[in-house]
Structure formats: C-alpha cells, structure tokens
C-alpha positions, 0 to 999 in steps of 0.5 A: 149859921148855914142852912146848907146840910151836913153832907157825908156821902158821895150820893149827897144823903148824910145817913145810911141804914140798912134791913136785914132779915132771917126768916123760917117760911111754911108755904102751901101751893095752891095752885100745881097745875103741869104748867103754873104754881102757885103757893102761898108761905107765912113763918117768923123771923128776925130783921136787924134795923142798923142806923148810921148818922151824923151827930152835932155836939158843939162845932163837931159832927161825929158819927152815932150808930143805932141797931136793933132786931126785932121779930117779924112774921113774913107773908110770901106769894110765889106764882111760877110757870114751868117753861122746861123741865128743870127750871121755872119762871116766876113772880115773888112778892111779899112783905114783913109783918112788924108788931110795932108797925104795920108792914115793913119791908115790903118787896117784889120781883122776878125768880128764876128757880129749879123745880 
C-alpha cells in the first residue's frame, strides 16, 4: 500500500473539471453619463459541468466521466469609461445563482467594448 496519489496529468492533478455556460441576460443601464456608464443584468441560462477522474477497480485504474446540465441565473455588473468615440474600457463582474447551490462560478475582469 502506498500513500502516493495516482497522478495522470502533467500538472500533477488526477482529475479534470470544466464548466460551460450559455445564458440570456436583460441589462438595465442605471448610469448613462457622457464618459461613464454602468449596467446591471440578470437572466437565465444553462450550465454544463463535466468531470473526468481516475477510478480504481481491482488493481487497475480507469477513467470515469460525469456530465450534467442545470438551470442557472446569471447576475452581472458592468462599469465602463468611454475614452474615444467607438471604444469604451471597463470592468465586468458577476456570478451564477444555482438552484441547488447558493453562488457558483463568479468572475471579474477588464473589458474593452465598442459603443
């Protein structure tokens, strides 16, 4: 018997997981000045979760994969600064509300968009 974990991938992990989402949002622009704007959005979507992991049966390891899709409700906040006529630079952030879990898949980052 060994205490060493079974490693399959080059990054020293033994499983892979990914989330894929598709959603439709309704956004409300609550601040609309000449240079600054801010919008809040919410909607509905689907999230597909995929997992691939090793499974030991007897003395051999096998891959198992589980995939499921659920309904999610995205929430988004966008803050933008118009620095030239066709472009605006901003921040975007939000999260997904999952019916079985409180908050799932939060995100934040910069954004470059056309006005």
